[in-house]
ZADO-1210 file (C-alpha; in nm, 4 decimals, padded with zeros to 6 digits):
<atoms>
<atom x="12.9053" y="05.4958" z="13.8319" code="MET" pos="1"/>
<atom x="12.6787" y="05.7841" z="13.7529" code="GLY" pos="2"/>
<atom x="12.5772" y="05.8189" z="14.1232" code="ARG" pos="3"/>
<atom x="12.9453" y="05.8165" z="14.2244" code="LEU" pos="4"/>
<atom x="13.0185" y="06.1060" z="13.9854" code="LYS" pos="5"/>
<atom x="12.7260" y="06.2992" z="14.1025" code="ALA" pos="6"/>
<atom x="12.8292" y="06.2479" z="14.4641" code="GLY" pos="7"/>
<atom x="13.1851" y="06.3717" z="14.3871" code="LEU" pos="8"/>
<atom x="13.0378" y="06.6850" z="14.2242" code="ILE" pos="9"/>
<atom x="12.8281" y="06.7490" z="14.5278" code="LEU" pos="10"/>
<atom x="13.1237" y="06.7086" z="14.7502" code="MET" pos="11"/>
<atom x="13.3189" y="06.9564" z="14.5460" code="GLU" pos="12"/>
<atom x="13.0610" y="07.2304" z="14.5486" code="VAL" pos="13"/>
<atom x="13.1060" y="07.3223" z="14.9180" code="PRO" pos="14"/>
<atom x="13.4788" y="07.3650" z="14.8558" code="GLU" pos="15"/>
<atom x="13.4150" y="07.5961" z="14.5626" code="PHE" pos="16"/>
<atom x="13.1514" y="07.7947" z="14.7538" code="MET" pos="17"/>
<atom x="13.3793" y="07.8283" z="15.0580" code="THR" pos="18"/>
<atom x="13.6550" y="07.9817" z="14.8402" code="LYS" pos="19"/>
<atom x="13.3981" y="08.1994" z="14.6714" code="TYR" pos="20"/>
<atom x="13.2533" y="08.3226" z="14.9909" code="ILE" pos="21"/>
<atom x="13.5984" y="08.4021" z="15.1403" code="LEU" pos="22"/>
<atom x="13.6921" y="08.5822" z="14.8199" code="LYS" pos="23"/>
<atom x="13.3789" y="08.7985" z="14.8282" code="ARG" pos="24"/>
<atom x="13.4164" y="08.8742" z="15.1976" code="ILE" pos="25"/>
<atom x="13.7725" y="08.9891" z="15.1307" code="LEU" pos="26"/>
<atom x="13.6430" y="09.2114" z="14.8508" code="MET" pos="27"/>
<atom x="13.4173" y="09.3801" z="15.1075" code="LEU" pos="28"/>
<atom x="13.7174" y="09.5161" z="15.2967" code="ILE" pos="29"/>
<atom x="13.8377" y="09.7735" z="15.0377" code="PRO" pos="30"/>
<atom x="13.4770" y="09.8715" z="14.9681" code="VAL" pos="31"/>
<atom x="13.4128" y="09.9449" z="15.3361" code="LEU" pos="32"/>
<atom x="13.7390" y="10.1354" z="15.3610" code="ILE" pos="33"/>
<atom x="13.6426" y="10.3485" z="15.0653" code="GLY" pos="34"/>
<atom x="13.3032" y="10.4182" z="15.2094" code="VAL" pos="35"/>
<atom x="13.4520" y="10.5099" z="15.5473" code="SER" pos="36"/>
<atom x="13.6953" y="10.7527" z="15.3841" code="ILE" pos="37"/>
<atom x="13.4229" y="10.9280" z="15.1834" code="ILE" pos="38"/>
<atom x="13.1850" y="10.9632" z="15.4759" code="ILE" pos="39"/>
<atom x="13.4658" y="11.0689" z="15.7117" code="PHE" pos="40"/>
<atom x="13.5798" y="11.3443" z="15.4818" code="LEU" pos="41"/>
<atom x="13.2231" y="11.4612" z="15.4025" code="ILE" pos="42"/>
<atom x="13.1415" y="11.4879" z="15.7737" code="LEU" pos="43"/>
<atom x="13.4666" y="11.6535" z="15.8824" code="HIS" pos="44"/>
<atom x="13.4822" y="11.9007" z="15.5923" code="LEU" pos="45"/>
<atom x="13.1206" y="12.0075" z="15.6271" code="SER" pos="46"/>
<atom x="13.0196" y="12.3122" z="15.8359" code="PRO" pos="47"/>
<atom x="12.9707" y="12.2569" z="16.2053" code="GLY" pos="48"/>
<atom x="13.1668" y="12.1698" z="16.5087" code="ASP" pos="49"/>
<atom x="13.0986" y="11.8531" z="16.7155" code="PRO" pos="50"/>
<atom x="13.2498" y="12.0126" z="17.0254" code="ALA" pos="51"/>
<atom x="13.0171" y="12.3065" z="17.0034" code="THR" pos="52"/>
<atom x="12.7194" y="12.0745" z="16.9530" code="VAL" pos="53"/>
<atom x="12.8137" y="11.8732" z="17.2629" code="MET" pos="54"/>
<atom x="12.8669" y="12.1760" z="17.4884" code="LEU" pos="55"/>
<atom x="12.5925" y="12.3985" z="17.3560" code="GLY" pos="56"/>
<atom x="12.5846" y="12.7569" z="17.2442" code="PRO" pos="57"/>
<atom x="12.6777" y="12.8914" z="17.5905" code="ARG" pos="58"/>
<atom x="13.0144" y="12.7197" z="17.6024" code="ALA" pos="59"/>
<atom x="13.3231" y="12.9300" z="17.6171" code="THR" pos="60"/>
<atom x="13.6017" y="12.9110" z="17.3662" code="GLN" pos="61"/>
<atom x="13.8310" y="12.7570" z="17.6265" code="GLU" pos="62"/>
<atom x="13.5865" y="12.4768" z="17.7011" code="GLU" pos="63"/>
<atom x="13.5520" y="12.4103" z="17.3296" code="ILE" pos="64"/>
<atom x="13.9267" y="12.3946" z="17.2776" code="THR" pos="65"/>
<atom x="13.9660" y="12.1632" z="17.5779" code="GLN" pos="66"/>
<atom x="13.7026" y="11.9241" z="17.4483" code="LEU" pos="67"/>
<atom x="13.8581" y="11.9195" z="17.0985" code="LYS" pos="68"/>
<atom x="14.1889" y="11.8206" z="17.2527" code="GLU" pos="69"/>
<atom x="14.0230" y="11.5458" z="17.4589" code="ASN" pos="70"/>
<atom x="13.8402" y="11.4140" z="17.1573" code="MET" pos="71"/>
<atom x="14.1412" y="11.4421" z="16.9214" code="GLY" pos="72"/>
<atom x="13.9706" y="11.6847" z="16.6933" code="LEU" pos="73"/>
<atom x="14.2782" y="11.9052" z="16.6799" code="ASN" pos="74"/>
<atom x="14.4754" y="11.6333" z="16.5111" code="GLU" pos="75"/>
<atom x="14.5255" y="11.6244" z="16.1275" code="PRO" pos="76"/>
<atom x="14.2503" y="11.4560" z="15.9266" code="LEU" pos="77"/>
<atom x="14.4644" y="11.1540" z="15.8372" code="PRO" pos="78"/>
<atom x="14.5519" y="11.0958" z="16.2014" code="VAL" pos="79"/>
<atom x="14.1826" y="11.1297" z="16.3044" code="GLN" pos="80"/>
<atom x="14.0769" y="10.8858" z="16.0322" code="TYR" pos="81"/>
<atom x="14.3368" y="10.6159" z="16.1362" code="LEU" pos="82"/>
<atom x="14.2280" y="10.6532" z="16.4896" code="THR" pos="83"/>
<atom x="13.8613" y="10.6061" z="16.3854" code="PHE" pos="84"/>
<atom x="13.9483" y="10.3066" z="16.1589" code="LEU" pos="85"/>
<atom x="14.1615" y="10.1361" z="16.4239" code="THR" pos="86"/>
<atom x="13.8838" y="10.1700" z="16.6837" code="ASN" pos="87"/>
<atom x="13.6131" y="10.0593" z="16.4404" code="ALA" pos="88"/>
<atom x="13.7987" y="09.7393" z="16.3591" code="VAL" pos="89"/>
<atom x="13.7831" y="09.6593" z="16.7281" code="GLN" pos="90"/>
<atom x="13.4121" y="09.7288" z="16.7411" code="GLY" pos="91"/>
<atom x="13.4464" y="10.0727" z="16.9002" code="ASP" pos="92"/>
<atom x="13.2673" y="10.3481" z="16.6974" code="PHE" pos="93"/>
<atom x="13.2900" y="10.6010" z="16.9780" code="GLY" pos="94"/>
<atom x="13.0041" y="10.7606" z="17.1689" code="ARG" pos="95"/>
<atom x="12.7023" y="10.9499" z="17.0443" code="SER" pos="96"/>
<atom x="12.7517" y="11.3243" z="17.0768" code="ILE" pos="97"/>
<atom x="12.3748" y="11.3629" z="17.1504" code="ARG" pos="98"/>
<atom x="12.3226" y="11.0847" z="17.4096" code="THR" pos="99"/>
<atom x="12.6760" y="10.9929" z="17.5111" code="ASN" pos="100"/>
<atom x="12.5870" y="10.6197" z="17.4738" code="ASN" pos="101"/>
<atom x="12.8117" y="10.3863" z="17.2797" code="PRO" pos="102"/>
<atom x="12.7289" y="10.4143" z="16.9049" code="VAL" pos="103"/>
<atom x="12.7433" y="10.0312" z="16.8507" code="LEU" pos="104"/>
<atom x="12.4928" y="09.9882" z="17.1351" code="GLU" pos="105"/>
<atom x="12.2484" y="10.2387" z="16.9782" code="GLU" pos="106"/>
<atom x="12.2712" y="10.0829" z="16.6318" code="ILE" pos="107"/>
<atom x="12.2398" y="09.7247" z="16.7544" code="MET" pos="108"/>
<atom x="11.9303" y="09.8222" z="16.9558" code="SER" pos="109"/>
<atom x="11.7610" y="09.9564" z="16.6303" code="ARG" pos="110"/>
<atom x="11.8995" y="09.7004" z="16.3880" code="LEU" pos="111"/>
<atom x="11.6401" y="09.4233" z="16.4444" code="PRO" pos="112"/>
<atom x="11.3621" y="09.6661" z="16.3646" code="ASN" pos="113"/>
<atom x="11.5272" y="09.7679" z="16.0368" code="THR" pos="114"/>
<atom x="11.5904" y="09.4099" z="15.9359" code="ILE" pos="115"/>
<atom x="11.2303" y="09.3232" z="16.0232" code="GLN" pos="116"/>
<atom x="11.1017" y="09.6012" z="15.8051" code="LEU" pos="117"/>
<atom x="11.3262" y="09.5188" z="15.5177" code="SER" pos="118"/>
<atom x="11.2278" y="09.1535" z="15.5284" code="LEU" pos="119"/>
<atom x="10.8582" y="09.2438" z="15.5441" code="ALA" pos="120"/>
<atom x="10.9025" y="09.4785" z="15.2515" code="GLY" pos="121"/>
<atom x="11.0695" y="09.2207" z="15.0248" code="ILE" pos="122"/>
<atom x="10.8217" y="08.9488" z="15.1277" code="LEU" pos="123"/>
<atom x="10.5402" y="09.1789" z="15.0221" code="PHE" pos="124"/>
<atom x="10.7139" y="09.2429" z="14.6976" code="SER" pos="125"/>
<atom x="10.7582" y="08.8689" z="14.6222" code="ILE" pos="126"/>
<atom x="10.4133" y="08.7626" z="14.7388" code="VAL" pos="127"/>
<atom x="10.2435" y="09.0292" z="14.5161" code="VAL" pos="128"/>
<atom x="10.4914" y="09.0830" z="14.2347" code="GLY" pos="129"/>
<atom x="10.5661" y="08.7212" z="14.1386" code="PHE" pos="130"/>
<atom x="10.2028" y="08.5999" z="14.0927" code="PRO" pos="131"/>
<atom x="10.1259" y="08.9265" z="13.9136" code="LEU" pos="132"/>
<atom x="10.4077" y="08.8603" z="13.6679" code="GLY" pos="133"/>
<atom x="10.3042" y="08.4910" z="13.6220" code="VAL" pos="134"/>
<atom x="09.9433" y="08.5920" z="13.5387" code="ILE" pos="135"/>
<atom x="10.0630" y="08.8612" z="13.2968" code="ALA" pos="136"/>
<atom x="10.2906" y="08.6118" z="13.1164" code="ALA" pos="137"/>
<atom x="10.0234" y="08.3397" z="13.0973" code="VAL" pos="138"/>
<atom x="09.7692" y="08.5846" z="12.9611" code="LYS" pos="139"/>
<atom x="10.0116" y="08.7689" z="12.7321" code="GLN" pos="140"/>
<atom x="09.8646" y="09.0694" z="12.5346" code="ASN" pos="141"/>
<atom x="09.5297" y="09.0404" z="12.7185" code="SER" pos="142"/>
<atom x="09.3626" y="09.3113" z="12.9250" code="PHE" pos="143"/>
<atom x="09.5103" y="09.1482" z="13.2399" code="THR" pos="144"/>
<atom x="09.8585" y="09.1763" z="13.0900" code="ASP" pos="145"/>
<atom x="09.8094" y="09.5438" z="13.0054" code="ARG" pos="146"/>
<atom x="09.6710" y="09.6138" z="13.3470" code="LEU" pos="147"/>
<atom x="09.9610" y="09.4440" z="13.5079" code="SER" pos="148"/>
<atom x="10.2091" y="09.6486" z="13.2990" code="SER" pos="149"/>
<atom x="10.0285" y="09.9640" z="13.3931" code="PHE" pos="150"/>
<atom x="10.0288" y="09.8954" z="13.7626" code="LEU" pos="151"/>
<atom x="10.3968" y="09.7952" z="13.7441" code="ALA" pos="152"/>
<atom x="10.4795" y="10.1223" z="13.5689" code="LEU" pos="153"/>
<atom x="10.2861" y="10.3252" z="13.8287" code="VAL" pos="154"/>
<atom x="10.4432" y="10.1303" z="14.1183" code="GLY" pos="155"/>
<atom x="10.7940" y="10.1792" z="13.9860" code="PHE" pos="156"/>
<atom x="10.7321" y="10.5560" z="13.9311" code="SER" pos="157"/>
<atom x="10.6032" y="10.6244" z="14.2809" code="VAL" pos="158"/>
<atom x="10.8601" y="10.7543" z="14.5328" code="PRO" pos="159"/>
<atom x="10.8801" y="10.5779" z="14.8638" code="ASN" pos="160"/>
<atom x="10.7966" y="10.8917" z="15.0640" code="PHE" pos="161"/>
<atom x="10.4938" y="10.9784" z="14.8541" code="TRP" pos="162"/>
<atom x="10.3658" y="10.6160" z="14.8692" code="ALA" pos="163"/>
<atom x="10.4039" y="10.6230" z="15.2435" code="GLY" pos="164"/>
<atom x="10.2108" y="10.9496" z="15.2810" code="LEU" pos="165"/>
<atom x="09.9257" y="10.8196" z="15.0571" code="MET" pos="166"/>
<atom x="09.9081" y="10.4968" z="15.2549" code="LEU" pos="167"/>
<atom x="09.8902" y="10.6874" z="15.5849" code="MET" pos="168"/>
<atom x="09.6140" y="10.9169" z="15.4440" code="LEU" pos="169"/>
<atom x="09.4048" y="10.6258" z="15.3155" code="LEU" pos="170"/>
<atom x="09.4474" y="10.3615" z="15.5905" code="PHE" pos="171"/>
<atom x="09.5162" y="10.5737" z="15.8956" code="ALA" pos="172"/>
<atom x="09.3003" y="10.8847" z="15.8361" code="VAL" pos="173"/>
<atom x="09.0222" y="10.8194" z="15.5804" code="ILE" pos="174"/>
<atom x="08.9817" y="10.4527" z="15.6810" code="ILE" pos="175"/>
<atom x="09.1430" y="10.4318" z="16.0217" code="PRO" pos="176"/>
<atom x="09.2278" y="10.0575" z="16.0363" code="ILE" pos="177"/>
<atom x="09.6044" y="10.0756" z="16.0787" code="LEU" pos="178"/>
<atom x="09.8314" y="10.2900" z="16.2824" code="PRO" pos="179"/>
<atom x="10.0249" y="10.5663" z="16.1016" code="SER" pos="180"/>
<atom x="10.3445" y="10.5479" z="16.3084" code="SER" pos="181"/>
<atom x="10.5214" y="10.3649" z="16.5823" code="GLY" pos="182"/>
<atom x="10.6312" y="10.0102" z="16.6473" code="HIS" pos="183"/>
<atom x="10.5198" y="09.7247" z="16.8591" code="GLY" pos="184"/>
<atom x="10.2600" y="09.5041" z="16.6820" code="THR" pos="185"/>
<atom x="10.2252" y="09.3587" z="16.3332" code="TRP" pos="186"/>
<atom x="09.9849" y="09.6328" z="16.2432" code="LYS" pos="187"/>
<atom x="10.2636" y="09.8906" z="16.2794" code="HIS" pos="188"/>
<atom x="10.4639" y="09.7021" z="16.0176" code="LEU" pos="189"/>
<atom x="10.1994" y="09.6778" z="15.7408" code="VAL" pos="190"/>
<atom x="10.2048" y="10.0311" z="15.6032" code="LEU" pos="191"/>
<atom x="10.5819" y="10.0825" z="15.6113" code="PRO" pos="192"/>
<atom x="10.6319" y="09.7401" z="15.4495" code="ALA" pos="193"/>
<atom x="10.3981" y="09.8196" z="15.1635" code="ILE" pos="194"/>
<atom x="10.5488" y="10.1658" z="15.1176" code="GLY" pos="195"/>
<atom x="10.8926" y="10.0238" z="15.1079" code="LEU" pos="196"/>
<atom x="10.8051" y="09.7397" z="14.8777" code="GLY" pos="197"/>
<atom x="10.5985" y="09.9067" z="14.6129" code="ILE" pos="198"/>
<atom x="10.8836" y="09.9704" z="14.3707" code="GLN" pos="199"/>
<atom x="11.0383" y="09.6379" z="14.4160" code="THR" pos="200"/>
<atom x="10.6973" y="09.4720" z="14.3575" code="THR" pos="201"/>
<atom x="10.6773" y="09.6444" z="14.0143" code="ALA" pos="202"/>
<atom x="11.0317" y="09.5313" z="13.9225" code="VAL" pos="203"/>
<atom x="10.9777" y="09.1690" z="14.0242" code="ILE" pos="204"/>
<atom x="10.6425" y="09.1633" z="13.8334" code="ALA" pos="205"/>
<atom x="10.8026" y="09.2869" z="13.5125" code="ARG" pos="206"/>
<atom x="11.1129" y="09.0607" z="13.5517" code="MET" pos="207"/>
<atom x="10.8896" y="08.7536" z="13.6170" code="THR" pos="208"/>
<atom x="10.6872" y="08.8254" z="13.3029" code="ARG" pos="209"/>
<atom x="10.9914" y="08.8826" z="13.0865" code="SER" pos="210"/>
<atom x="11.1662" y="08.5748" z="13.2207" code="SER" pos="211"/>
<atom x="10.8688" y="08.3471" z="13.1730" code="MET" pos="212"/>
<atom x="10.8088" y="08.4652" z="12.8101" code="LEU" pos="213"/>
<atom x="11.1792" y="08.4040" z="12.7360" code="GLU" pos="214"/>
<atom x="11.1697" y="08.0507" z="12.8856" code="ILE" pos="215"/>
<atom x="10.8509" y="07.9570" z="12.6987" code="VAL" pos="216"/>
<atom x="11.0543" y="07.9926" z="12.3745" code="ARG" pos="217"/>
<atom x="11.3221" y="07.7525" z="12.4921" code="GLN" pos="218"/>
<atom x="11.3599" y="07.4107" z="12.3224" code="ASP" pos="219"/>
<atom x="11.3081" y="07.2007" z="12.6342" code="TYR" pos="220"/>
<atom x="10.9715" y="07.3636" z="12.6950" code="VAL" pos="221"/>
<atom x="10.8638" y="07.3014" z="12.3385" code="LYS" pos="222"/>
<atom x="10.9851" y="06.9411" z="12.3771" code="THR" pos="223"/>
<atom x="10.7774" y="06.9036" z="12.6950" code="ALA" pos="224"/>
<atom x="10.4727" y="07.0324" z="12.5237" code="LYS" pos="225"/>
<atom x="10.5220" y="06.8139" z="12.2202" code="SER" pos="226"/>
<atom x="10.5446" y="06.5029" z="12.4478" code="LYS" pos="227"/>
<atom x="10.1774" y="06.5872" z="12.5581" code="GLY" pos="228"/>
<atom x="10.2682" y="06.6817" z="12.9174" code="LEU" pos="229"/>
<atom x="09.9908" y="06.8512" z="13.1116" code="ASN" pos="230"/>
<atom x="09.9920" y="07.2347" z="13.0822" code="LYS" pos="231"/>
<atom x="10.0198" y="07.2730" z="13.4588" code="ARG" pos="232"/>
<atom x="10.3216" y="07.0428" z="13.4857" code="ILE" pos="233"/>
<atom x="10.4952" y="07.2270" z="13.2046" code="VAL" pos="234"/>
<atom x="10.4123" y="07.5621" z="13.3685" code="LEU" pos="235"/>
<atom x="10.5180" y="07.4785" z="13.7272" code="PHE" pos="236"/>
<atom x="10.8012" y="07.2242" z="13.6654" code="ARG" pos="237"/>
<atom x="10.9686" y="07.3871" z="13.3642" code="HIS" pos="238"/>
<atom x="10.8717" y="07.7466" z="13.3300" code="ILE" pos="239"/>
<atom x="10.8064" y="07.8897" z="13.6769" code="ILE" pos="240"/>
<atom x="11.0904" y="07.6941" z="13.8362" code="ARG" pos="241"/>
<atom x="11.3502" y="07.8326" z="13.5908" code="ASN" pos="242"/>
<atom x="11.1882" y="08.1794" z="13.5960" code="ALA" pos="243"/>
<atom x="11.2620" y="08.1944" z="13.9654" code="LEU" pos="244"/>
<atom x="11.6379" y="08.2211" z="13.9066" code="ILE" pos="245"/>
<atom x="11.6552" y="08.5841" z="13.7787" code="PRO" pos="246"/>
<atom x="11.3689" y="08.6762" z="14.0141" code="VAL" pos="247"/>
<atom x="11.5656" y="08.5612" z="14.3156" code="VAL" pos="248"/>
<atom x="11.8624" y="08.7665" z="14.1965" code="THR" pos="249"/>
<atom x="11.6491" y="09.0760" z="14.1470" code="ILE" pos="250"/>
<atom x="11.4717" y="09.0302" z="14.4809" code="ALA" pos="251"/>
<atom x="11.8086" y="08.9961" z="14.6612" code="GLY" pos="252"/>
<atom x="11.9572" y="09.3027" z="14.4979" code="LEU" pos="253"/>
<atom x="11.6462" y="09.5073" z="14.5692" code="TYR" pos="254"/>
<atom x="11.6556" y="09.3820" z="14.9345" code="PHE" pos="255"/>
<atom x="11.9965" y="09.5438" z="14.9532" code="GLY" pos="256"/>
<atom x="11.8513" y="09.8535" z="14.7877" code="HIS" pos="257"/>
<atom x="11.5712" y="09.8589" z="15.0407" code="SER" pos="258"/>
<atom x="11.8254" y="09.8977" z="15.3204" code="LEU" pos="259"/>
<atom x="11.8916" y="10.2399" z="15.1750" code="GLY" pos="260"/>
<atom x="11.5179" y="10.3162" z="15.1060" code="GLY" pos="261"/>
<atom x="11.4394" y="10.2191" z="15.4629" code="VAL" pos="262"/>
<atom x="11.5890" y="10.5545" z="15.5746" code="VAL" pos="263"/>
<atom x="11.3078" y="10.7458" z="15.4030" code="VAL" pos="264"/>
<atom x="11.0335" y="10.4987" z="15.5047" code="THR" pos="265"/>
<atom x="11.1376" y="10.4923" z="15.8721" code="GLU" pos="266"/>
<atom x="11.1359" y="10.8730" z="15.8829" code="THR" pos="267"/>
<atom x="10.7952" y="10.9012" z="15.7170" code="VAL" pos="268"/>
<atom x="10.6297" y="10.6482" z="15.9532" code="PHE" pos="269"/>
<atom x="10.8378" y="10.7392" z="16.2598" code="SER" pos="270"/>
<atom x="10.9618" y="10.3803" z="16.2669" code="TYR" pos="271"/>
<atom x="11.2393" y="10.3216" z="16.5335" code="PRO" pos="272"/>
<atom x="11.5049" y="10.1742" z="16.3070" code="GLY" pos="273"/>
<atom x="11.8629" y="10.2497" z="16.2058" code="VAL" pos="274"/>
<atom x="11.7360" y="10.4693" z="15.9171" code="GLY" pos="275"/>
<atom x="11.5539" y="10.7066" z="16.1455" code="ARG" pos="276"/>
<atom x="11.8480" y="10.7010" z="16.3897" code="LEU" pos="277"/>
<atom x="12.0745" y="10.8028" z="16.0984" code="LEU" pos="278"/>
<atom x="11.8501" y="11.0904" z="15.9974" code="VAL" pos="279"/>
<atom x="11.8252" y="11.2204" z="16.3553" code="ASP" pos="280"/>
<atom x="12.2054" y="11.1945" z="16.3854" code="ALA" pos="281"/>
<atom x="12.2474" y="11.4021" z="16.0666" code="ILE" pos="282"/>
<atom x="12.0083" y="11.6703" z="16.2053" code="ARG" pos="283"/>
<atom x="12.1981" y="11.6832" z="16.5285" code="ASN" pos="284"/>
<atom x="12.5451" y="11.6638" z="16.3698" code="GLN" pos="285"/>
<atom x="12.6063" y="11.3436" z="16.5545" code="ASP" pos="286"/>
<atom x="12.9159" y="11.2449" z="16.3525" code="TYR" pos="287"/>
<atom x="13.0031" y="10.9118" z="16.5169" code="PRO" pos="288"/>
<atom x="12.6531" y="10.7789" z="16.4683" code="VAL" pos="289"/>
<atom x="12.6371" y="10.8902" z="16.1047" code="VAL" pos="290"/>
<atom x="12.9792" y="10.7277" z="16.0254" code="GLN" pos="291"/>
<atom x="12.8786" y="10.3980" z="16.1903" code="ALA" pos="292"/>
<atom x="12.5272" y="10.3996" z="16.0423" code="GLY" pos="293"/>
<atom x="12.6551" y="10.4465" z="15.6814" code="VAL" pos="294"/>
<atom x="12.9166" y="10.1729" z="15.7347" code="LEU" pos="295"/>
<atom x="12.6526" y="09.9298" z="15.8628" code="PHE" pos="296"/>
<atom x="12.4296" y="09.9967" z="15.5594" code="PHE" pos="297"/>
<atom x="12.7259" y="09.9368" z="15.3221" code="ALA" pos="298"/>
<atom x="12.8202" y="09.6197" z="15.5029" code="PHE" pos="299"/>
<atom x="12.4553" y="09.5037" z="15.4945" code="GLY" pos="300"/>
<atom x="12.4292" y="09.5609" z="15.1122" code="VAL" pos="301"/>
<atom x="12.7520" y="09.3686" z="15.0586" code="GLY" pos="302"/>
<atom x="12.6363" y="09.0712" z="15.2696" code="ILE" pos="303"/>
<atom x="12.2983" y="09.0620" z="15.0931" code="VAL" pos="304"/>
<atom x="12.4690" y="09.0595" z="14.7475" code="ASN" pos="305"/>
<atom x="12.6883" y="08.7741" z="14.8680" code="LEU" pos="306"/>
<atom x="12.3820" y="08.5704" z="14.9829" code="LEU" pos="307"/>
<atom x="12.2140" y="08.6383" z="14.6491" code="VAL" pos="308"/>
<atom x="12.5191" y="08.5048" z="14.4578" code="ASP" pos="309"/>
<atom x="12.5265" y="08.1924" z="14.6804" code="ILE" pos="310"/>
<atom x="12.1555" y="08.1292" z="14.6240" code="THR" pos="311"/>
<atom x="12.1944" y="08.1841" z="14.2531" code="TYR" pos="312"/>
<atom x="12.4797" y="07.9230" z="14.2367" code="ALA" pos="313"/>
<atom x="12.2587" y="07.6663" z="14.4129" code="TYR" pos="314"/>
<atom x="11.9478" y="07.7336" z="14.2039" code="LEU" pos="315"/>
<atom x="12.1296" y="07.7422" z="13.8607" code="ASP" pos="316"/>
<atom x="12.2870" y="07.4052" z="13.7793" code="PRO" pos="317"/>
<atom x="12.4895" y="07.5657" z="13.5039" code="ARG" pos="318"/>
<atom x="12.7209" y="07.7158" z="13.7548" code="ILE" pos="319"/>
<atom x="12.7988" y="07.3692" z="13.8940" code="LYS" pos="320"/>
<atom x="12.8529" y="07.2403" z="13.5458" code="SER" pos="321"/>
<atom x="13.1038" y="07.5229" z="13.4785" code="GLN" pos="322"/>
<atom x="13.2846" y="07.4423" z="13.7933" code="TYR" pos="323"/>
<atom x="13.2981" y="07.0759" z="13.7004" code="ARG" pos="324"/>
<atom x="13.4494" y="07.1643" z="13.3605" code="SER" pos="325"/>
<atom x="13.7129" y="07.3795" z="13.5234" code="ILE" pos="326"/>
<atom x="13.8059" y="07.0967" z="13.7599" code="LYS" pos="327"/>
<atom x="13.8273" y="06.8477" z="13.4733" code="GLU" pos="328"/>
<atom x="14.0601" y="07.0805" z="13.2672" code="GLU" pos="329"/>
<atom x="14.2946" y="07.1074" z="13.5729" code="LYS" pos="330"/>
</atoms>
């Protein structure tokens, strides 16, 4: 009977998660529309003229006026925005003013590099930050704990661009073992990933330590210890496993945050990703690329947050229990 009930609960979870996922995806729509309105107004109300940029400084006023008419830049801003939004929904973000290539094509060619760098950065943060937090919690109030806290504070305080410059100076100039820029091999990924993940590493280390110290005080941990269970079993089965839940949440949220930080990191290391493409587009007043790039980053952050919530729901059995109670009340 118990197995039957457990089976029914497991069958209900996908239905709940499906509704939850659809709800969150629908919530992304107004967010993206809001972001598109803000970036559209900022770009179109800022100084500069896309037509002049495209034709160059030697263009005549007649040529500029004709190009504005062809591009629809003479239309009122609401009309221009609706045109942009209609085309964007169909996957058409226009053409780059600088290269005349389709914007979507340029972004998609750089997107794998940005995702690769962001994943490498969060992987470095978890591999270094989680063990550091575990060691600090196990050896609470010791020299190791204080050293871990100091390193976490320093790591959180260091800006991405400064960390990147120091890494380049140390490992590409003083000790030339890694390339300072470019893309192509795993060596080109090491320094940007470390520079991108330093702040997240510090946050994960501190979160892991705090989470473990809180779980140690829970009744079920005290009960496990009173039963005479091996310390390693208590540590890995009861403490570390439950400490992973908030760490996964923080790691996922900071992965979304890293999509914004990757703009600075890619610029410092001349890494050919969407972030560097966005910076170059801003310098060249390439409005279509800037609009599409910002929207892609906003969409990426929303999707990452959604994946974090789904992972959290599967890791934390209390969420399933809450869903079960709601179903029973109905």
